[in-house]
VEXTI-289751 format. One line per field, with one value per residue (C-alpha): x, y, z; residue number from 1; residue in one letter. Coordinates in Angstrom, 2 decimals, padded with zeros to 5 digits. Example, Ala and Ser with C-alpha at 12.3 -4.5 7.8 and 13.67 -1.06 7.14 Angstrom:
// VEXTI-289751
X <- [012.30; 013.67]
Y <- [-004.50; -001.06]
Z <- [007.80; 007.14]
k <- [1; 2]
r <- [A; S]
//
This chain:
// VEXTI-289751
X <- [002.51; 002.04; 002.59; 000.87; -002.50; -004.66; -006.42; -010.12; -012.12; -014.90; -018.01; -016.24; -018.27; -016.95; -014.11; -015.88; -017.17; -014.02; -013.51; -009.73; -008.15; -005.52; -004.99; -001.88; 001.39; 002.09; 004.06; 004.67; 008.08; 010.99; 014.67; 015.62; 012.49; 012.40; 009.27; 009.51; 007.90; 007.93; 010.72; 012.87; 013.01; 011.57; 012.87; 010.95; 013.06; 011.21; 011.89; 010.15; 008.56; 010.00; 013.26; 016.49; 019.85; 021.53; 024.09; 021.32; 019.38; 022.57; 023.19; 019.67; 020.47; 023.72; 021.99; 019.27; 021.95; 024.30; 021.71; 018.41; 016.75; 018.28; 015.01; 013.59; 009.88; 008.28; 005.24; 002.00; 003.73; 006.81; 009.02; 011.26; 011.18; 013.94; 012.85; 014.54; 016.88; 018.70; 017.67; 021.32; 021.84; 020.00; 023.12; 024.89; 021.76; 021.53; 025.21; 024.75; 021.71; 023.46; 026.40; 024.19; 021.89; 018.88; 018.75; 018.98; 017.26; 017.16; 014.30; 012.07; 012.75; 009.32; 007.42; 009.09; 005.91; 005.68; 004.20; 004.42; 003.35; 006.15; 006.14; 006.08; 008.43; 008.97; 006.55; 007.27; 004.80; 005.89; 004.81; 001.45; 002.34; -000.35; 000.97; 001.15; 004.25; 007.50; 006.81; 010.16; 011.55; 008.55; 009.41; 012.96; 011.97; 009.19; 011.49; 014.23; 011.81; 010.02; 013.35; 014.26; 010.91; 010.86; 007.05; 006.93; 008.34; 004.90; 003.25; 002.25; 004.46; 001.32; 000.69; 000.93; 001.66; 000.81; 002.18; 000.19; 001.29; -002.31; -002.84; -004.72; -002.67; -001.44; -004.29; -006.56; -004.67; -006.59; -003.45; -003.69; -002.49; -002.59; -001.27; -002.59; -001.04; -003.70; -003.36; -001.99; -000.06; -002.98; -002.57; -005.17; -004.60; -006.88; -007.23; -008.07; -010.99; -012.60; -014.26; -013.12; -009.73; -008.03; -006.23; -002.51; -000.34; 002.44; 005.76; 004.10; 003.26; 005.46; 004.75; 001.04; 001.49; 003.57; 001.15; -001.69; 000.14; 001.14; -002.35; -003.67; -001.46; -002.38; -006.05; -005.78; -004.14; -006.73; -009.63; -007.97; -008.31; -006.05; -005.76; -003.17; -005.03; -007.05; -009.88; -010.53; -011.46; -013.17; -015.36; -012.28; -010.88; -011.49; -013.70; -012.30; -013.80; -013.00; -014.63; -012.07; -012.24; -012.49; -009.06; -008.17; -005.74; -004.04; -000.69; 001.85; 001.40; 004.25; 006.53; 008.13; 006.98; 007.80; 011.22; 011.72; 010.54; 007.97; 008.03; 006.03; 007.23; 005.21; 003.68; 006.33; 009.14; 012.50; 015.60; 018.86; 019.91; 016.72; 017.16; 020.62; 019.29; 016.74; 019.51; 021.66; 018.77; 018.28; 019.93; 021.05; 017.64; 014.74; 011.25; 009.41; 005.62; 002.77; 001.54; 004.66; 006.37; 009.33; 009.79; 013.25; 013.61; 015.86; 016.18; 016.02; 013.37; 016.02; 016.36; 012.89; 013.74; 016.38; 014.01; 011.32; 013.80; 014.69; 011.02; 009.72; 006.34; 006.88; 003.80; 000.39; -002.87; -001.82; -004.07; -001.18; -002.13; -003.21; -002.97; -001.50; -001.20; -000.17; 002.90; 001.02; 002.60; 005.39; 006.30; 003.27; 001.98; -001.52; -002.02; -004.18; -002.58; 000.46; -001.53; 001.24; 001.71; -001.99; -002.54; 000.27; -001.24; -004.66; -003.22; -001.14; -004.13; -006.13; -009.25; -007.47; -005.90; -009.15; -010.73; -008.62; -009.25; -012.65; -015.13; -018.71; -020.90; -023.21; -021.35; -020.95; -017.21; -016.54; -014.66; -012.03; -011.52; -008.48; -008.38; -009.27; -012.33; -011.00; -011.04; -007.91; -007.57; -005.90; -005.24; -005.27; -004.24; -006.35; -009.05; -006.41; -006.10; -002.68; -001.78; -005.21; -005.81; -007.98; -011.37; -013.21; -011.38; -011.81; -011.17; -009.79; -009.69; -008.20; -010.51; -008.53; -010.72; -010.45; -010.96; -013.90; -014.13; -016.09; -016.08; -015.10; -014.29; -015.98; -018.15; -021.35; -023.25; -021.72; -024.27; -023.61; -024.16; -027.64; -028.47; -027.62; -024.23; -023.57; -024.35; -022.08; -019.22; -019.58; -019.23; -015.90; -014.10; -011.24; -007.90; -008.96; -012.15; -010.50; -009.20; -012.66; -014.23; -011.56; -011.86; -015.64; -015.42; -012.96; -015.13; -017.45; -021.10; -024.30]
Y <- [-002.98; -002.11; -005.05; -003.06; -001.79; 000.62; -001.23; -000.65; -000.51; -003.05; -002.35; -001.12; -001.84; -001.62; 000.28; 003.61; 003.27; 002.08; 003.44; 003.71; 002.50; 005.09; 003.85; 002.07; 003.47; 003.89; 000.80; 001.67; 000.27; 002.39; 002.13; 002.20; 000.58; -002.85; -004.99; -008.61; -010.91; -014.67; -014.40; -012.13; -008.45; -005.87; -002.34; 000.36; 003.06; 006.26; 007.83; 011.15; 011.47; 008.03; 009.76; 007.77; 008.51; 005.54; 005.46; 005.23; 002.62; 000.43; 000.81; -000.63; -003.60; -004.14; -003.95; -006.42; -008.94; -008.43; -008.10; -009.52; -012.03; -010.40; -008.79; -005.33; -004.51; -001.25; -000.03; 001.88; 005.10; 004.71; 003.52; 000.47; -002.45; -004.93; -008.31; -011.31; -009.12; -010.36; -008.39; -007.53; -005.81; -002.59; -000.51; -001.67; -000.89; 002.55; 003.20; 002.07; 004.33; 007.37; 006.98; 007.62; 010.21; 007.95; 008.55; 012.35; 012.30; 009.55; 011.29; 012.11; 009.21; 007.63; 010.87; 011.43; 010.08; 012.15; 011.02; 013.14; 012.95; 010.67; 012.05; 015.68; 017.76; 015.14; 016.55; 020.05; 022.76; 022.35; 018.72; 019.46; 019.08; 017.49; 018.75; 022.32; 022.21; 020.36; 019.17; 017.56; 020.84; 020.87; 017.32; 018.28; 021.40; 019.66; 016.76; 019.12; 021.26; 018.28; 016.87; 020.23; 020.76; 019.50; 019.33; 017.12; 014.21; 013.99; 012.94; 009.27; 007.11; 006.68; 010.42; 011.06; 014.18; 014.25; 016.84; 016.63; 018.56; 018.89; 015.64; 014.18; 011.06; 011.17; 013.53; 010.52; 008.63; 010.44; 011.65; 013.56; 016.83; 017.17; 020.08; 020.32; 022.56; 024.18; 026.11; 029.64; 029.14; 028.41; 026.07; 024.24; 022.54; 019.61; 018.43; 014.81; 013.81; 017.24; 017.85; 021.54; 023.07; 026.04; 028.46; 028.80; 031.75; 031.01; 030.64; 029.47; 025.91; 024.00; 026.43; 025.85; 022.06; 022.19; 024.66; 022.22; 019.30; 021.38; 022.73; 019.19; 018.25; 021.44; 020.87; 017.34; 018.61; 021.41; 018.99; 016.15; 013.79; 011.04; 010.44; 009.51; 010.84; 013.94; 011.82; 010.56; 014.07; 015.82; 017.82; 019.56; 020.72; 024.09; 023.54; 024.33; 027.06; 025.99; 022.83; 020.22; 018.37; 014.60; 013.09; 010.45; 008.55; 007.00; 005.38; 006.21; 003.78; 001.35; 001.70; 004.75; 008.15; 011.66; 012.22; 008.72; 005.23; 003.63; -000.01; -002.08; -004.58; -007.70; -007.12; -004.53; -006.95; -007.24; -009.32; -007.48; -008.53; -007.19; -003.98; -003.52; -003.95; -001.23; 001.10; 000.33; 001.29; 004.62; 007.99; 008.46; 008.96; 006.66; 007.65; 004.89; 005.21; 004.57; 001.96; -000.23; 000.87; 003.02; 006.00; 006.53; 010.14; 010.54; 006.86; 005.98; 003.62; 001.18; 000.00; -001.47; -004.89; -005.49; -004.54; -006.81; -009.65; -009.02; -009.50; -005.91; -005.08; -002.86; -003.45; -001.89; -003.84; -006.76; -008.17; -007.30; -003.59; -002.38; -005.82; -006.03; -008.55; -008.61; -010.58; -013.72; -016.97; -017.78; -014.13; -013.46; -015.84; -014.27; -015.18; -018.10; -018.66; -018.08; -015.31; -014.08; -017.49; -017.95; -014.44; -014.69; -017.93; -016.24; -013.21; -015.20; -017.36; -016.94; -015.81; -012.90; -011.77; -011.86; -009.66; -006.74; -007.23; -005.52; -003.38; -004.52; -002.34; -000.17; -000.72; 001.97; 002.61; 002.91; 006.02; 003.87; 001.69; 001.97; 002.81; -000.82; -000.58; -002.87; -002.19; -002.51; -005.96; -006.84; -010.28; -010.51; -013.38; -012.24; -009.82; -007.04; -006.56; -004.96; -002.69; -002.52; 000.36; 003.41; 003.87; 001.01; -002.27; -006.05; -007.77; -011.29; -012.61; -015.91; -017.80; -021.00; -022.99; -020.89; -017.20; -014.87; -012.40; -009.13; -005.55; -003.36; 000.24; 003.61; 005.07; 003.35; 005.20; 002.92; 000.24; -003.31; -006.57; -008.04; -010.05; -013.43; -012.21; -010.55; -013.77; -015.66; -013.23; -013.52; -017.28; -018.88; -020.09; -022.57; -021.60; -023.16; -020.97; -017.81; -016.44; -016.40; -014.92; -012.14; -011.41; -011.00; -008.83; -006.45; -005.78; -002.94; -003.56; -002.64]
Z <- [008.19; 011.82; 014.17; 016.88; 015.48; 017.45; 020.22; 020.72; 023.88; 024.67; 022.63; 019.53; 016.46; 012.99; 011.27; 011.38; 015.00; 016.84; 020.32; 020.73; 023.90; 024.86; 028.39; 027.29; 026.02; 022.25; 021.42; 017.76; 016.84; 015.55; 014.73; 018.46; 019.94; 018.31; 018.15; 019.13; 016.49; 015.96; 013.37; 015.53; 016.29; 013.89; 013.28; 011.51; 009.93; 009.23; 005.78; 005.58; 002.10; 001.39; 000.37; 000.10; -001.53; -003.22; -000.40; 002.28; 000.36; 000.09; 003.81; 004.52; 002.33; 004.10; 007.49; 006.38; 005.43; 008.36; 011.14; 009.85; 007.50; 004.36; 003.31; 003.34; 003.82; 002.77; 004.61; 003.79; 004.91; 002.69; 005.49; 005.67; 008.13; 008.80; 010.24; 011.82; 013.90; 016.95; 020.08; 020.85; 017.45; 018.27; 019.03; 015.85; 013.75; 015.24; 014.44; 010.84; 010.47; 011.98; 009.65; 006.57; 008.06; 008.66; 012.41; 012.90; 016.29; 018.93; 020.77; 017.73; 015.39; 015.72; 014.97; 011.56; 009.78; 006.60; 003.26; 000.21; -003.46; -004.89; -008.38; -007.38; -009.46; -012.08; -014.59; -015.74; -016.74; -020.34; -020.23; -018.68; -014.99; -012.78; -009.45; -008.23; -006.09; -005.58; -002.03; -001.43; 000.03; 002.42; 003.45; 004.37; 006.26; 008.15; 009.11; 010.39; 012.36; 013.87; 015.14; 016.60; 018.46; 022.02; 022.09; 018.93; 020.93; 022.55; 019.30; 018.85; 016.69; 014.56; 013.91; 010.20; 008.12; 004.44; 001.90; -001.36; -004.48; -005.65; -007.52; -004.59; -004.09; -000.46; 000.55; 000.25; 003.01; 005.80; 007.61; 010.77; 009.22; 005.40; 003.36; -000.23; -002.83; -005.04; -008.31; -008.38; -005.17; -002.98; -000.04; 002.11; 005.45; 006.34; 009.94; 010.31; 008.08; 007.88; 004.48; 004.59; 004.68; 006.19; 003.81; 004.37; 003.35; 000.85; 002.71; 005.91; 004.74; 007.17; 010.00; 009.58; 009.60; 012.80; 014.48; 013.80; 015.38; 018.38; 018.83; 018.81; 021.81; 023.63; 023.05; 024.52; 027.63; 028.08; 027.83; 029.70; 026.70; 025.39; 021.62; 019.09; 015.99; 015.17; 013.83; 017.40; 018.64; 015.70; 018.12; 019.49; 016.13; 014.45; 011.41; 007.96; 005.79; 002.27; 000.73; -000.24; -003.55; -003.77; -003.73; -006.28; -004.06; -007.09; -006.85; -009.64; -012.53; -012.73; -015.76; -017.37; -016.02; -017.05; -015.60; -014.11; -013.47; -011.16; -010.03; -007.55; -004.91; -004.32; -000.88; -000.40; 000.10; -001.60; -000.93; -000.39; -003.83; -005.40; -003.45; -004.89; -008.39; -007.59; -006.38; -009.45; -011.73; -009.97; -010.78; -007.25; -005.52; -004.61; -003.36; -001.64; -001.95; 000.45; -002.09; -001.53; -004.74; -005.64; -007.92; -009.36; -010.46; -013.52; -014.23; -017.96; -019.35; -020.61; -016.89; -016.85; -018.33; -015.70; -012.93; -014.27; -014.45; -010.85; -009.81; -009.68; -011.18; -014.19; -016.28; -015.33; -015.31; -013.19; -010.51; -008.13; -008.43; -005.01; -003.49; 000.05; 002.86; 006.48; 007.60; 008.44; 009.35; 010.21; 011.16; 013.34; 015.99; 015.87; 012.22; 011.29; 007.96; 005.69; 004.04; 001.74; 000.13; -000.22; -001.55; -004.07; -005.44; -005.81; -007.50; -009.92; -010.88; -014.09; -012.16; -010.38; -013.64; -015.55; -012.90; -014.09; -017.73; -018.12; -016.31; -016.97; -019.05; -017.12; -013.85; -011.22; -010.72; -007.02; -005.95; -004.35; -007.50; -009.62; -013.28; -014.07; -011.89; -009.21; -005.47; -003.34; -001.72; 001.54; 003.08; 006.90; 009.11; 012.01; 013.07; 013.66; 009.88; 010.15; 007.27; 005.61; 003.19; 003.84; 002.27; 000.57; 000.05; -000.25; 003.08; 002.78; 006.40; 007.44; 009.78; 010.47; 008.09; 005.00; 004.19; 004.48; 001.58; 002.16; 000.98; 003.87; 004.69; 004.05; 001.28; 002.34; -000.39; -003.06; -004.10; -002.64; -004.52; -004.20; -001.04; -002.58; -003.77; -000.37; 001.38; -000.97; -000.43; 003.31; 003.31; 004.16; 001.03; 000.63; -000.87; -004.13; -004.19; -002.97; -006.32; -007.89; -004.76; -004.57; -008.30; -007.97; -004.93; -006.57; -009.60; -009.79; -009.02; -010.78]
k <- [1; 2; 3; 4; 5; 6; 7; 8; 9; 10; 11; 12; 13; 14; 15; 16; 17; 18; 19; 20; 21; 22; 23; 24; 25; 26; 27; 28; 29; 30; 31; 32; 33; 34; 35; 36; 37; 38; 39; 40; 41; 42; 43; 44; 45; 46; 47; 48; 49; 50; 51; 52; 53; 54; 55; 56; 57; 58; 59; 60; 61; 62; 63; 64; 65; 66; 67; 68; 69; 70; 71; 72; 73; 74; 75; 76; 77; 78; 79; 80; 81; 82; 83; 84; 85; 86; 87; 88; 89; 90; 91; 92; 93; 94; 95; 96; 97; 98; 99; 100; 101; 102; 103; 104; 105; 106; 107; 108; 109; 110; 111; 112; 113; 114; 115; 116; 117; 118; 119; 120; 121; 122; 123; 124; 125; 126; 127; 128; 129; 130; 131; 132; 133; 134; 135; 136; 137; 138; 139; 140; 141; 142; 143; 144; 145; 146; 147; 148; 149; 150; 151; 152; 153; 154; 155; 156; 157; 158; 159; 160; 161; 162; 163; 164; 165; 166; 167; 168; 169; 170; 171; 172; 173; 174; 175; 176; 177; 178; 179; 180; 181; 182; 183; 184; 185; 186; 187; 188; 189; 190; 191; 192; 193; 194; 195; 196; 197; 198; 199; 200; 201; 202; 203; 204; 205; 206; 207; 208; 209; 210; 211; 212; 213; 214; 215; 216; 217; 218; 219; 220; 221; 222; 223; 224; 225; 226; 227; 228; 229; 230; 231; 232; 233; 234; 235; 236; 237; 238; 239; 240; 241; 242; 243; 244; 245; 246; 247; 248; 249; 250; 251; 252; 253; 254; 255; 256; 257; 258; 259; 260; 261; 262; 263; 264; 265; 266; 267; 268; 269; 270; 271; 272; 273; 274; 275; 276; 277; 278; 279; 280; 281; 282; 283; 284; 285; 286; 287; 288; 289; 290; 291; 292; 293; 294; 295; 296; 297; 298; 299; 300; 301; 302; 303; 304; 305; 306; 307; 308; 309; 310; 311; 312; 313; 314; 315; 316; 317; 318; 319; 320; 321; 322; 323; 324; 325; 326; 327; 328; 329; 330; 331; 332; 333; 334; 335; 336; 337; 338; 339; 340; 341; 342; 343; 344; 345; 346; 347; 348; 349; 350; 351; 352; 353; 354; 355; 356; 357; 358; 359; 360; 361; 362; 363; 364; 365; 366; 367; 368; 369; 370; 371; 372; 373; 374; 375; 376; 377; 378; 379; 380; 381; 382; 383; 384; 385; 386; 387; 388; 389; 390; 391; 392; 393; 394; 395; 396; 397; 398; 399; 400; 401; 402; 403; 404; 405; 406; 407; 408; 409; 410; 411; 412; 413; 414; 415; 416; 417; 418; 419; 420; 421; 422; 423; 424; 425; 426; 427; 428; 429; 430; 431; 432; 433; 434; 435; 436; 437; 438; 439; 440; 441; 442; 443; 444; 445; 446]
r <- [M; P; P; T; P; D; A; T; A; P; G; A; A; G; P; D; R; E; V; P; D; R; G; R; A; D; A; C; P; G; A; L; R; L; H; T; A; D; D; G; A; L; A; R; I; R; L; P; G; G; L; L; T; D; R; Q; A; L; A; L; A; E; A; A; E; A; L; G; D; G; E; L; E; T; T; S; R; G; N; V; Q; L; R; G; L; A; P; H; C; A; A; E; L; A; D; R; L; R; A; V; G; L; L; P; S; D; T; H; E; R; V; R; N; I; V; A; S; P; T; A; G; L; D; T; A; A; E; G; A; V; G; N; A; D; V; Q; S; W; V; R; E; L; D; A; R; L; C; A; A; D; W; A; A; G; L; S; G; K; F; L; F; A; L; D; D; G; R; G; D; V; A; A; L; D; A; D; V; T; L; V; A; G; P; D; G; T; R; L; L; R; L; G; R; D; G; R; G; H; P; V; E; A; G; R; E; V; T; A; V; L; D; A; A; R; S; F; L; A; T; L; R; T; H; G; R; K; A; W; H; L; R; E; V; P; E; L; L; P; A; G; T; V; P; L; P; A; F; A; G; S; A; P; A; V; G; A; L; R; G; G; L; S; V; G; L; R; F; G; R; A; S; A; G; Q; W; R; T; L; V; A; A; S; A; G; E; L; R; L; T; P; W; R; G; A; V; L; P; G; A; P; A; D; R; L; P; G; L; A; A; A; G; F; R; T; E; P; G; S; A; W; E; R; A; T; A; C; T; G; L; P; G; C; A; K; S; L; A; D; V; R; T; D; A; A; R; A; L; D; S; G; A; A; V; R; A; G; A; T; V; R; A; G; A; V; V; R; T; D; A; G; P; D; G; L; L; P; V; H; W; S; G; C; E; R; R; C; G; H; P; A; G; R; W; V; D; V; L; A; T; G; R; G; Y; R; V; T; V; N; G; A; N; A; D; V; P; E; P; D; A; A; K; A; H; E; M; N; A; V; V; T; N; E; E; M; A; E; A; V; A; E; A; R; R; T; T; K]
//
């Protein structure tokens, strides 16, 4: 979750009409540039494609215990954050990361923002594969070429690449540059939030992605503009020519998968001990997902009970599905509440669980809703709403005297509740009332 969200200029109005303030430097944290928080310094370690070997994963657990608060936090881009760090530990942390290959470039480490379909390559054609390409090779090539390109250091630490194997999972994250693998070897490149893509020749996939990012920087210089994301300057981008399909944006279901396991982390956090249990259950590789989960390729199903006992989510259908929260108190001074404690209480309550049990007959299923018909939900301690999901979501905002529960985000064509229900949902609710309010907001509407 970003501790430094995009600032907006005076007069910004709403999530789709923000006017970014690019007069300040990009302060996005990294492994070398630590962010100062109320609970100590924070380091964000980029993991392209969320990929980790078991040795690298164990090194992160050791660093969390030796230098931080003993916990690891995954982000909405499949990266890892260490919190509670002492300011003087930066050099030792860097040495630890270099030793296991997690810091290949000091100058480019913040621009290694790459998400990829986490289950790519796990289902084979014989099993009825969903994806159209094993994008992990693209991840490794893109990462290496990014680090080797001098111009790439000029990208913002927030600039995001997405490599989708065709199942439409990470393509729905609205990355700056998205490559989607189509059937029969076709490839489409999406720039920002354009509804049309650019065809890409087979074998030039990574080159096309890099060319798009480099062209973005060159276009900004030519027009004297400042921007961190392509969506901020859509008028300067070449329009695509091929209509893009609707992207499902679905996270891997937790439990046993074809070719591995998938588990969820509550609010993306795990103690070093839990992390070691995760590594022990793997078959040597972990893939952290943008939905704060982990895919373990090759891991057998008999590891699931041990993972469940360690506190990982291994059963689908829980109210915890697609539920996120910012850091909140005590880690963030701007927060008005201990949102994670309050959110966990609401999600574990009977009301929140019942919300996921059924979808009402005749209801319109929102395009952003999960298989159970529920919208994503995000708890925020302040107006910055750090780490909120893309698209349409339930916004649970701390006000200092309770929480305001509303449906936020895009897709305005989806029907809203009637006026009375909308008024009710905009009212500030107490912690005791929050579970029912959140459960109602997450359900589909007629």
